[in-house]
Structures are given as structure tokens and as C-alpha cells.
VEXDREN-2710 file (C-alpha; in Angstrom, 1 decimal):
% VEXDREN-2710
k/r/px/py/pz
1/MET/1.5/5.0/30.7
2/ASP/0.1/3.0/27.8
3/LYS/2.7/2.2/25.2
4/ARG/2.5/4.3/22.1
5/ILE/2.2/2.6/18.7
6/ALA/2.6/4.6/15.5
7/VAL/1.3/2.9/12.3
8/VAL/2.5/4.3/9.0
9/GLY/-0.3/3.7/6.4
10/ALA/-4.0/2.8/6.7
11/GLY/-3.9/-0.2/4.4
12/PRO/-5.5/-3.5/5.5
13/GLY/-2.2/-4.6/7.2
14/GLY/-1.8/-1.4/9.1
15/LEU/-5.5/-1.3/10.1
16/SER/-5.7/-4.9/11.3
17/ALA/-2.5/-4.4/13.4
18/ALA/-3.9/-1.2/14.8
19/MET/-7.1/-3.1/15.7
20/LEU/-5.3/-5.9/17.5
21/LEU/-3.0/-3.6/19.4
22/ALA/-5.7/-1.1/20.4
23/ALA/-7.7/-4.1/21.8
24/LYS/-4.7/-4.9/24.0
25/GLY/-4.6/-1.5/25.5
26/TYR/-1.9/0.2/23.4
27/LYS/-2.2/3.9/22.5
28/VAL/-2.4/3.5/18.7
29/THR/-2.3/6.2/16.1
30/VAL/-2.5/5.5/12.3
31/TYR/-1.0/8.1/9.9
32/GLU/-2.4/8.0/6.4
33/LYS/-1.3/10.3/3.6
34/LYS/-4.5/10.0/1.6
35/GLY/-7.9/11.3/2.6
36/VAL/-9.5/7.8/2.9
37/VAL/-8.5/4.6/4.6
38/GLY/-7.6/1.4/2.7
39/GLY/-4.4/2.1/0.7
40/ARG/-4.6/-0.1/-2.3
41/ASN/-7.8/-1.4/-0.8
42/ALA/-9.5/2.0/-0.8
43/GLU/-12.7/3.1/-2.5
44/VAL/-12.7/4.9/-5.8
45/ARG/-15.7/7.2/-6.5
46/LEU/-16.5/8.5/-9.9
47/GLY/-19.7/10.6/-9.7
48/GLU/-22.5/8.2/-8.7
49/PHE/-20.3/5.1/-9.2
50/LYS/-18.2/3.3/-6.6
51/PHE/-15.3/0.9/-7.1
52/ASP/-12.6/-0.9/-5.3
53/MET/-9.2/0.5/-6.2
54/GLY/-7.3/-2.8/-5.9
55/PRO/-8.4/-6.2/-4.6
56/THR/-12.0/-7.0/-5.4
57/PHE/-12.9/-10.1/-3.4
58/LEU/-12.2/-11.7/-0.1
59/SER/-11.0/-15.3/0.2
60/MET/-10.2/-17.2/3.4
61/ILE/-12.8/-15.0/5.1
62/HIS/-12.2/-16.9/8.4
63/ILE/-8.9/-15.0/8.8
64/ALA/-10.7/-11.6/8.8
65/GLU/-13.3/-13.1/11.1
66/GLU/-10.6/-14.2/13.6
67/ILE/-9.0/-10.7/13.5
68/PHE/-12.3/-9.2/14.5
69/GLU/-13.0/-11.9/17.1
70/ALA/-9.7/-11.1/18.7
71/THR/-10.9/-7.6/19.4
72/GLY/-14.3/-8.7/20.7
73/ARG/-16.1/-7.8/17.5
74/ASP/-18.1/-9.7/14.8
75/LEU/-17.0/-8.9/11.3
76/HIS/-20.5/-9.5/10.0
77/GLU/-21.9/-6.8/12.2
78/TYR/-19.7/-4.3/10.3
79/MET/-20.2/-5.5/6.7
80/THR/-22.3/-7.9/4.7
81/ALA/-20.3/-10.5/2.7
82/VAL/-22.0/-12.5/-0.1
83/GLU/-20.4/-15.7/-1.3
84/LEU/-20.2/-16.0/-5.1
85/ASP/-21.5/-19.5/-6.1
86/SER/-19.9/-19.0/-9.5
87/MET/-16.5/-17.7/-8.6
88/TYR/-15.4/-16.6/-12.0
89/ASP/-15.8/-17.4/-15.7
90/LEU/-12.6/-18.3/-17.6
91/ILE/-12.6/-17.5/-21.3
92/TYR/-10.1/-19.2/-23.6
93/GLU/-10.0/-19.2/-27.4
94/GLY/-13.5/-20.5/-28.2
95/ARG/-14.3/-22.1/-24.9
96/ALA/-15.4/-20.9/-21.4
97/ILE/-15.5/-22.7/-18.0
98/THR/-17.3/-21.5/-14.9
99/MET/-15.3/-22.2/-11.7
100/THR/-17.3/-23.1/-8.5
101/ARG/-16.4/-24.5/-5.2
102/ASP/-19.2/-27.0/-5.5
103/ARG/-17.1/-30.1/-6.0
104/GLU/-19.8/-32.1/-7.8
105/LYS/-20.6/-29.3/-10.2
106/MET/-16.9/-28.8/-10.9
107/ARG/-16.4/-32.5/-11.6
108/GLN/-19.3/-32.6/-14.0
109/GLN/-18.2/-29.5/-15.9
110/ILE/-14.6/-30.8/-16.2
111/GLU/-15.8/-34.1/-17.6
112/GLU/-18.1/-32.4/-20.1
113/LEU/-15.4/-30.1/-21.4
114/TYR/-12.3/-32.2/-20.7
115/PRO/-13.3/-35.9/-20.6
116/GLY/-11.2/-38.0/-18.2
117/GLU/-9.7/-35.0/-16.3
118/SER/-12.0/-34.9/-13.3
119/GLU/-9.9/-37.6/-11.6
120/GLY/-7.0/-35.1/-11.6
121/TYR/-9.2/-32.5/-10.0
122/ASP/-10.1/-34.9/-7.2
123/ARG/-6.4/-35.6/-6.6
124/LEU/-5.5/-31.9/-6.7
125/MET/-8.1/-31.0/-4.1
126/GLN/-7.0/-33.9/-1.8
127/ASP/-3.3/-33.1/-2.1
128/SER/-3.8/-29.3/-1.8
129/ALA/-5.8/-29.8/1.4
130/ARG/-2.8/-31.6/2.9
131/LYS/-0.4/-29.0/1.6
132/LEU/-2.3/-26.0/3.0
133/ASP/-2.7/-27.8/6.4
134/ALA/1.1/-28.2/6.5
135/LEU/1.9/-24.7/5.3
136/THR/-0.6/-22.8/7.5
137/PRO/1.6/-22.8/10.6
138/ILE/4.4/-21.2/8.5
139/LEU/2.0/-18.5/7.4
140/GLN/0.9/-17.8/10.9
141/THR/4.3/-17.4/12.7
142/ARG/7.4/-15.2/12.5
143/MET/10.3/-16.3/10.3
144/ASP/13.0/-13.9/11.6
145/ARG/16.0/-16.2/12.1
146/MET/17.6/-19.0/10.1
147/THR/17.0/-21.3/13.1
148/ASP/13.3/-20.8/12.4
149/MET/13.8/-22.8/9.3
150/MET/14.7/-25.8/11.5
151/HIS/11.5/-25.7/13.5
152/PRO/9.5/-29.0/13.4
153/LYS/6.5/-27.3/11.7
154/VAL/8.8/-26.0/8.9
155/LEU/10.5/-29.4/8.5
156/LYS/7.1/-31.0/8.3
157/ALA/6.1/-28.6/5.6
158/LEU/9.2/-29.0/3.4
159/PRO/7.9/-31.8/1.3
160/GLU/4.9/-29.7/0.5
161/LEU/7.0/-26.8/-0.7
162/ASP/7.7/-28.5/-4.0
163/LEU/11.2/-27.2/-4.0
164/GLY/12.6/-26.9/-7.5
165/LYS/9.1/-27.1/-9.1
166/THR/7.1/-24.3/-10.6
167/LEU/3.4/-23.9/-10.2
168/HIS/2.9/-25.0/-13.8
169/ASP/5.0/-28.1/-13.1
170/VAL/2.8/-29.0/-10.1
171/LEU/-0.4/-28.7/-12.0
172/SER/1.0/-30.9/-14.8
173/ARG/0.8/-33.8/-12.3
174/TYR/-3.0/-33.5/-12.3
175/PHE/-4.0/-32.3/-15.8
176/THR/-2.9/-33.0/-19.4
177/THR/-5.1/-30.2/-20.8
178/GLU/-3.3/-26.8/-20.8
179/GLU/-6.5/-24.9/-20.2
180/LEU/-7.1/-26.8/-17.0
181/LYS/-3.6/-26.2/-15.9
182/LEU/-4.1/-22.4/-16.4
183/ALA/-7.4/-22.5/-14.6
184/PHE/-5.6/-23.6/-11.4
185/THR/-2.4/-21.5/-11.9
186/PHE/-3.5/-18.1/-13.0
187/GLN/-3.8/-17.2/-9.3
188/SER/-0.1/-16.7/-9.4
189/LYS/-1.1/-13.3/-10.8
190/TYR/-2.3/-12.4/-7.3
191/LEU/1.4/-12.4/-6.5
192/GLY/2.3/-10.7/-9.8
193/MET/4.2/-13.7/-11.0
194/SER/4.2/-16.2/-13.9
195/PRO/3.0/-19.8/-13.4
196/TRP/6.2/-20.9/-15.1
197/GLU/8.3/-19.1/-12.4
198/CYS/6.1/-19.1/-9.3
199/PRO/7.1/-21.7/-6.7
200/GLY/5.0/-24.8/-6.7
201/ALA/4.0/-24.3/-3.1
202/PHE/1.5/-21.7/-4.3
203/SER/-0.9/-24.3/-5.7
204/ILE/-2.6/-23.5/-2.4
205/LEU/-3.8/-20.2/-3.9
206/SER/-6.4/-21.9/-6.1
207/TYR/-7.2/-24.4/-3.4
208/MET/-8.0/-21.6/-1.0
209/GLU/-10.7/-20.4/-3.3
210/HIS/-12.1/-23.8/-4.2
211/ALA/-12.1/-25.0/-0.6
212/TYR/-13.2/-21.9/1.2
213/GLY/-15.0/-19.8/-1.4
214/ILE/-14.7/-16.2/-2.4
215/PHE/-16.9/-13.4/-1.0
216/HIS/-18.0/-10.0/-2.2
217/PRO/-18.7/-7.4/0.6
218/ILE/-21.7/-5.3/-0.3
219/GLY/-20.3/-1.9/-1.1
220/GLY/-17.0/-3.4/-2.2
221/LEU/-14.0/-4.9/-0.5
222/ASN/-13.0/-1.4/0.7
223/GLN/-15.8/-2.0/3.3
224/LEU/-13.3/-4.3/5.1
225/SER/-10.8/-1.4/5.5
226/LYS/-13.6/0.9/6.7
227/ALA/-14.8/-1.7/9.2
228/MET/-11.3/-2.1/10.6
229/ALA/-10.8/1.7/10.9
230/LYS/-14.1/1.9/12.7
231/VAL/-13.2/-0.8/15.2
232/THR/-9.8/0.8/15.7
233/GLU/-11.5/4.1/16.7
234/GLU/-14.0/2.3/18.9
235/LEU/-11.1/0.7/20.8
236/GLY/-9.6/4.1/21.4
237/GLY/-7.2/4.3/18.4
238/ASP/-6.7/7.4/16.4
239/ILE/-6.7/7.5/12.6
240/ARG/-5.2/10.7/11.1
241/LEU/-6.1/11.1/7.4
242/ASN/-4.3/13.6/5.1
243/CYS/-1.4/13.1/7.3
244/GLY/1.6/11.9/5.4
245/VAL/4.9/10.7/7.0
246/GLU/8.0/12.5/5.9
247/LYS/10.5/10.0/7.4
248/LEU/11.3/7.9/10.4
249/TRP/12.8/9.6/13.5
250/THR/15.8/7.6/14.3
251/GLU/18.7/7.9/16.7
252/GLY/21.4/5.4/15.7
253/LYS/19.5/2.2/14.9
254/LYS/16.6/3.0/17.2
255/VAL/13.4/4.3/15.8
256/LYS/12.0/7.0/18.2
257/GLY/9.0/8.0/16.2
258/LEU/8.0/9.9/13.0
259/TYR/8.5/13.2/11.3
260/LEU/5.2/14.2/9.5
261/GLU/4.9/16.1/6.3
262/ASN/3.2/18.9/8.2
263/GLY/6.3/19.4/10.3
264/GLU/5.2/17.6/13.4
265/ARG/7.6/15.2/15.2
266/ILE/5.7/12.3/16.8
267/GLU/7.2/10.2/19.6
268/ALA/6.4/6.4/19.6
269/ASP/7.6/3.4/21.5
270/GLU/7.1/1.1/18.5
271/VAL/6.5/2.0/14.8
272/VAL/4.6/-0.3/12.4
273/ILE/5.3/0.3/8.7
274/ASN/2.4/-0.5/6.4
275/ALA/3.8/1.5/3.5
276/ASP/5.1/-0.3/0.4
277/PHE/8.3/-1.9/1.7
278/ALA/10.8/-0.7/-0.9
279/TYR/9.3/2.7/-1.1
280/ALA/9.5/3.0/2.7
281/MET/13.1/2.0/2.8
282/THR/14.2/4.4/0.0
283/LYS/12.0/7.4/1.1
284/LEU/11.3/7.2/4.8
285/VAL/14.7/6.1/6.2
286/ASP/17.7/8.5/6.3
287/GLU/20.5/7.6/3.8
288/GLY/23.2/5.5/5.4
289/LYS/21.0/3.9/8.1
290/LEU/20.5/0.6/6.2
291/LYS/23.0/-1.9/5.0
292/LYS/20.9/-4.9/3.9
293/TYR/18.2/-2.8/2.2
294/THR/20.0/0.1/0.6
295/PRO/18.5/1.8/-2.5
296/LYS/21.1/0.1/-4.6
297/LYS/20.4/-3.4/-3.1
298/LEU/16.6/-2.9/-3.3
299/ALA/16.9/-2.1/-7.0
300/LYS/18.5/-5.6/-7.5
301/LYS/15.6/-7.4/-5.8
302/LYS/13.0/-9.2/-7.8
303/TYR/9.6/-7.5/-8.0
304/SER/6.1/-8.4/-9.2
305/CYS/4.5/-7.1/-12.4
306/SER/2.2/-4.1/-12.4
307/THR/-1.4/-3.5/-13.5
308/PHE/-3.2/-1.3/-16.0
309/MET/-6.6/-0.4/-14.6
310/LEU/-9.8/1.0/-16.0
311/TYR/-12.8/1.9/-13.8
312/LEU/-15.9/2.4/-15.9
313/GLY/-19.2/3.8/-14.9
314/LEU/-21.8/2.5/-17.4
315/ASP/-25.2/3.7/-18.4
316/LYS/-26.5/0.1/-18.6
317/LYS/-26.2/-3.3/-16.9
318/TYR/-24.8/-6.3/-18.7
319/ASN/-26.1/-9.8/-18.1
320/MET/-22.6/-11.1/-17.4
321/PRO/-21.0/-12.9/-14.5
322/HIS/-19.5/-11.1/-11.5
323/HIS/-16.0/-12.1/-12.5
324/THR/-14.6/-12.8/-16.0
325/ILE/-11.0/-13.7/-16.8
326/VAL/-10.0/-13.5/-20.5
327/PHE/-6.8/-15.4/-21.3
328/ALA/-4.5/-14.3/-24.1
329/LYS/-4.4/-16.7/-27.1
330/ASP/-0.8/-17.5/-26.2
331/TYR/-0.9/-17.1/-22.4
332/LYS/2.7/-18.2/-21.9
333/LYS/4.0/-15.6/-24.4
334/ASN/1.8/-12.9/-22.8
335/VAL/3.2/-13.7/-19.4
336/GLU/6.8/-13.8/-20.6
337/GLU/6.3/-10.4/-22.3
338/ILE/5.2/-9.0/-19.0
339/THR/7.7/-10.6/-16.6
340/LYS/10.8/-11.2/-18.7
341/LEU/10.7/-9.0/-21.9
342/ASN/9.3/-5.9/-20.2
343/MET/7.0/-5.1/-23.1
344/LEU/3.3/-4.5/-23.7
345/SER/1.5/-7.5/-25.2
346/LYS/-0.5/-7.1/-28.3
347/ASP/-2.7/-10.0/-27.0
348/ALA/-3.5/-9.2/-23.4
349/SER/-5.0/-11.2/-20.6
350/ILE/-7.8/-9.3/-18.7
351/TYR/-9.7/-9.5/-15.5
352/ILE/-13.2/-8.0/-15.4
353/GLN/-15.3/-7.4/-12.4
354/ASN/-19.0/-6.7/-13.1
355/ALA/-19.8/-6.3/-9.4
356/SER/-23.2/-4.7/-10.1
357/ALA/-24.4/-8.2/-11.1
358/THR/-24.3/-8.9/-7.3
359/ASP/-24.3/-5.5/-5.6
360/PRO/-26.9/-2.8/-6.3
361/THR/-25.2/-0.3/-4.1
362/LEU/-22.4/0.6/-6.5
363/ALA/-24.3/2.4/-9.2
364/PRO/-27.6/4.1/-9.8
365/GLU/-30.5/1.9/-10.8
366/GLY/-30.2/0.6/-14.4
367/LYS/-26.5/1.4/-14.4
368/SER/-23.4/-0.5/-13.4
369/THR/-19.7/-0.4/-12.7
370/LEU/-17.0/-2.3/-14.6
371/TYR/-13.5/-2.8/-13.2
372/VAL/-10.9/-3.9/-15.7
373/LEU/-7.4/-5.0/-14.9
374/ALA/-4.6/-6.1/-17.3
375/PRO/-1.3/-7.3/-15.9
376/VAL/1.6/-5.3/-17.4
377/PRO/5.3/-4.8/-16.8
378/ASN/6.4/-2.8/-13.8
379/ASN/8.4/0.4/-14.2
380/PHE/11.7/-1.3/-14.5
381/SER/10.5/-1.7/-18.1
382/GLY/11.0/2.0/-18.9
383/ILE/7.6/2.0/-20.8
384/ASP/6.4/5.6/-21.5
385/TRP/2.9/5.3/-20.2
386/GLU/1.9/8.8/-21.2
387/ALA/2.6/7.9/-24.7
388/GLU/1.3/4.3/-24.6
389/LYS/-1.8/4.5/-22.4
390/GLY/-4.3/5.6/-25.0
391/GLN/-3.4/2.9/-27.5
392/PHE/-3.3/0.2/-24.8
393/ARG/-6.7/1.3/-23.5
394/GLU/-8.1/0.8/-27.0
395/LEU/-6.5/-2.7/-27.2
396/ILE/-8.1/-3.7/-23.9
397/LEU/-11.6/-2.5/-24.9
398/LYS/-11.3/-4.2/-28.3
399/THR/-10.3/-7.5/-26.7
400/ILE/-13.3/-7.3/-24.3
401/GLU/-15.6/-6.6/-27.3
402/GLU/-14.2/-9.5/-29.3
403/LYS/-14.0/-12.2/-26.5
404/THR/-16.8/-11.4/-24.1
405/GLY/-20.5/-10.5/-23.8
406/PHE/-19.6/-6.9/-22.9
407/LYS/-20.6/-5.6/-26.4
408/ASP/-20.5/-2.0/-27.6
409/LEU/-18.8/-1.1/-24.3
410/PRO/-17.3/2.3/-25.2
411/SER/-20.7/3.8/-26.2
412/HIS/-22.0/3.1/-22.6
413/ILE/-19.2/4.7/-20.6
414/GLU/-20.4/7.6/-18.5
415/GLU/-17.5/7.9/-16.1
416/GLU/-13.9/6.6/-16.5
417/HIS/-10.7/6.6/-14.5
418/MET/-7.4/5.0/-15.5
419/ILE/-4.4/3.9/-13.4
420/THR/-1.1/3.0/-15.1
421/PRO/2.1/1.7/-13.5
422/GLN/3.3/5.3/-13.6
423/ASN/0.3/6.3/-11.5
424/TRP/0.8/3.4/-9.0
425/GLU/4.4/4.7/-8.4
426/GLN/3.7/8.4/-8.4
427/ASP/0.3/8.6/-6.8
428/MET/0.2/5.6/-4.5
429/ASN/4.0/5.3/-3.6
430/VAL/4.3/1.8/-5.0
431/TYR/8.0/1.1/-5.7
432/ARG/8.6/0.9/-9.5
433/GLY/4.8/0.4/-9.8
434/ALA/5.2/-3.2/-8.7
435/THR/1.6/-3.5/-7.5
436/PHE/2.1/-6.9/-5.7
437/ASN/5.3/-5.9/-4.0
438/LEU/8.5/-8.0/-3.8
439/GLY/8.4/-11.1/-5.9
440/HIS/7.6/-14.5/-4.2
441/GLN/10.6/-16.5/-5.4
442/LEU/11.8/-18.9/-2.7
443/SER/14.9/-16.6/-2.4
444/GLN/12.6/-13.9/-1.2
445/MET/10.2/-16.0/1.0
446/MET/10.1/-16.9/4.7
447/VAL/13.3/-16.0/6.5
448/PHE/14.6/-14.5/3.2
449/ARG/11.8/-11.9/3.1
450/PRO/12.0/-8.7/5.1
451/HIS/11.2/-9.7/8.7
452/ASN/8.0/-8.7/10.6
453/LYS/10.4/-7.4/13.3
454/PHE/12.5/-5.3/10.9
455/GLU/16.0/-6.6/11.2
456/GLU/17.8/-3.3/10.5
457/LEU/16.1/-0.9/13.0
458/GLU/15.0/-1.3/16.6
459/ASN/11.4/-0.7/17.6
460/CYS/10.4/-1.1/14.0
461/TRP/7.9/-3.6/12.6
462/LEU/6.5/-4.4/9.1
463/VAL/3.1/-5.4/7.9
464/GLY/1.8/-5.9/4.4
465/GLY/2.8/-7.7/1.2
466/GLY/6.5/-6.8/1.5
467/THR/7.1/-8.8/4.7
468/HIS/6.5/-12.4/5.7
469/PRO/4.3/-14.3/4.8
470/GLY/3.7/-12.3/1.5
471/SER/1.1/-10.7/-0.7
472/GLY/-2.6/-11.3/-1.1
473/LEU/-5.2/-9.9/1.3
474/PRO/-5.6/-12.9/3.6
475/ILE/-1.8/-13.3/3.8
476/ILE/-1.5/-9.6/4.6
477/LEU/-3.9/-10.0/7.5
478/GLU/-1.7/-12.8/8.7
479/SER/1.3/-10.5/8.6
480/ALA/-0.6/-8.1/10.8
481/ARG/-1.4/-10.8/13.3
482/ILE/2.2/-12.0/13.3
483/THR/3.5/-8.4/13.9
484/ALA/1.0/-7.7/16.6
485/ASN/2.0/-10.9/18.4
486/GLY/5.6/-9.9/18.1
487/ILE/5.0/-6.7/19.9
488/LEU/2.8/-8.4/22.5
489/SER/5.5/-11.0/23.1
490/LYS/8.2/-8.4/23.5
491/ASP/6.1/-6.8/26.2
492/LYS/5.3/-10.2/27.8
493/LYS/1.6/-9.8/27.1
494/GLU/-0.9/-12.4/26.1
495/THR/-0.7/-12.9/22.3
496/VAL/-3.6/-13.2/19.8
497/ALA/-4.6/-16.8/19.3
498/VAL/-4.3/-18.4/15.9
499/SER/-6.7/-21.1/14.8
500/PRO/-6.3/-24.2/12.7
501/LEU/-8.0/-24.3/9.3
502/PRO/-11.8/-24.4/9.5
503/ARG/-13.4/-27.7/8.7
504/LEU/-15.1/-27.9/5.4
505/ASP/-18.7/-28.9/4.8
506/PRO/-19.4/-32.2/2.9
507/VAL/-20.1/-30.4/-0.4
508/GLN/-16.6/-29.0/-0.6
509/GLY/-14.6/-32.0/0.6
510/PRO/-11.7/-32.4/1.5
END
């Protein structure tokens, strides 16, 4: 009889694990509480307008391509991905810079705006290429035991971890201008962290974009989730929507299956958890089963920030870039207010996606969608979002009006939806509204992060941002490949191959 795999949650991690395991002959069933697939990578519909709920672009696209190839499929037959030549515009006080992965254009622009700094950019790209090459094997393999830290590939990577250095420290080796340092460190926000606290190893985040580009799938990044769901079903897997999991069925330390919210009890040989990690441990596991990850101990862990979201359907199109990032006047103060002081900033930093500039499928002709994200404290802050959300919305719209070309925005809003940290926690089961999961301090990375083969329960596996190797969509896909390979290895089956980094074309370097 085929081994039965139950996957809790149809986010990208759960779906990619389901794909890989279904392709190897397992009987896979995915249980999803919502009526759509994707989790935080789902589609949001407002009337005639379509949005991504969470992540909005795909980097390191080769990882997604490899996941599909491992199942005998071609990613590009399931979705159309367009590379963005201008990755994003960064807006500072009185100055803007357009980031591109065309190395020559990038050098020229840096020299025009910051004379003498292009040499630092060249060194950064060269050093980061070596760093990513050294760290990639760690991102592709399990880190379940302390002895894994002594593996030759880990020891080789140690010098590249920049132990004791923050991301901002690392960028200070290459640039003297603060704006350029921020241009290559703001990506720490993908982990919900401050550049002044984020480990220096994560300088690979900006390099991933500058080396391999960023892509917009037509229809939104949610198309990746839909494609993975389709492949899972083509391979014989079952995806049960509107089917929430009440808790794990355990006997002693062994997971036997699931209890569903509808009263069903499901038997499974292996359970893969794609729910938010801390939420799953506090809500899906019977009290007293865990020692390392009790509710009390989980509350003492370090978590990412949260996000305040606006999804706006507009009655016009703005001649603005696909991505715009507005920095607070005092960015360091803004970040400290979010991550340390647990307060709402009066001078916010904002990410704006104007996807209709690239994609005509998201809104009716002549209209457009605008996705607005502002990093804010998670719910450890105690902020009363019911009381604060209206005023904070006005601050965000005012900042956009003052600092960008999106003028007179409120008068063009036809449809609007808001997500606060309170909504992330209550509606999406995100622990304390920490949108990017557990923090990525070195004390919570590699072997110190929850293991892909969950260490406290048997027949239980993790995928997603709360396990190794961490958050961010490409890394979450790697977590799924690691977990799938763990199950395959346990059953003495051929594992899914991992590939070295793709070679770059001459325009991009290394």
C-alpha cells in the first residue's frame, strides 16, 4: 500500500512538498482551512481587482523550476513569468535610484548619484557571489543535529557567515554613503528584521536579486501556488479546501494522523506541517506533549515584525514603476520603533506594488491595482489596531502623496481591503501577527531553528518559514525539498536532486 502523507496547509511550502512526494508515489492529501490555496501566498479578489496577499515577486526562479522538473513538469507551462528589468525604485529624501541587475547600468547610476562608490558595488557583487556559493549547500540540506555543524560544507561556509557582524556592518565595507548601504540591506525586511540586527550572512538577499533577477508571474505570484496545486492533483494528490485541522492525532510521541475541524479523524504515516510554526505548536499539539516548544518557551523566542497592508483597486492607471520603496527620513529610527520600541512610527517606510504597470490581467482596462505594505510591530506590542488603523491608514496615504508620483490617490480608490497585524493573527493564524515567522538571529538559525524532521514528535515534518533554512519564498521552497528528501531517505527511496547555482550571463557577472 502507498504510504499516506497528510500535509497541513496549502501554502507554497506544503504544496511543493506535496508535489515532490506525490511524484514519488506517495498518497498525498493536503488539508487547507481556507477556500483557496496559497496561505500567505494566496490571491485576494476585490470586485474586478486581483492582488497577491503576501509576497509579490519571485526571485531565484531556478529553485521553483527545479521543483517542477523533479515532478516531470515545466514551470513555464503552468505560468508566465516576466522579468522586471527595473527591479524597484528606491525613494529617499529628495533622491531616487532605480535598481537593476544590469551591472553596467547599475555602475553608471551609482557613479552619477554617488561618485566613487561603484567600485564598492563591484566588490560587493564579487564577494557575494562567493558567499552565496558557499552558503547554498547549507540552504539545501538538513541541519538536525549538532554534528551537522561540523560537516565540511558548513566549515567551509563559516568564514562567509560574518559571525558577529550585522548586515549594516557588512555593507559598510563597500559603501560610505548611507543611502547605498540601505539599498543593499533593506532586504532584511523580507525576514522582518532590522539591518542593524540581521546577521551579516544575509547580504546574499540583495545579491540574489541583483544576480538572478526578480520576476512577476502574470496574474500574480499566487499563480505559483495554483500551479503547484494543479501539479499535485495531476500526480494523484488530493487537496481538500475549507478543511481545517483541529489538532494532531498523537499516541505518546508518535503522530498517527489528524483530527479535522469537521470531526473526521485521518490516519497518516507521515504528517507535514505547513502551518505557521508557533501557531501549530500552541494550537495543534495537545498540551504537555512538547518540552522544547511549550507555549511558555515559544513566547520567549524572537519573532519578526508584522505588516500593515492596503489593497487598493483604482479607477485609473499611474505612470509609475512596478515596485517603489519609500524610506523614512530617519530609517534607523523607523526600524528601531518597529523592532525594539514596539510603537507605530510617525514617519513610515512603505513598499508599493503597481503591478498593473506590467500585468493587464489584474484590473479592468484603464484601471489598476495598488498593493501597499508598511512594516509595523508584531502583536507583542499590544497596539490596539481597531483604534489605530484608521489614523495609520491616513498617515500611509499622506506619505505616498508627499513622496511619490501616486498623487490624489484617495479620490481614485474604488475598492479597498486592509490587513493589520491583528488580522494576520486572527484570520490567518500567524502567531502574534509576526508575518515573517521566527526571527533569523543566528541563535535561531540552522541547527538552532526547528528541524525539518521535527525533533519532538515522530512521523512529523516541517516546511515553511519556521523551519530550516528560513523565511522568504525561495528558501521556503528549499525547506520543502529538504523535508521531502528526508521522508524519501527514511523510506530508502531515491531523493530529489539539488543543483549548484546556475551560471550567470556576461551582463550580470559574477
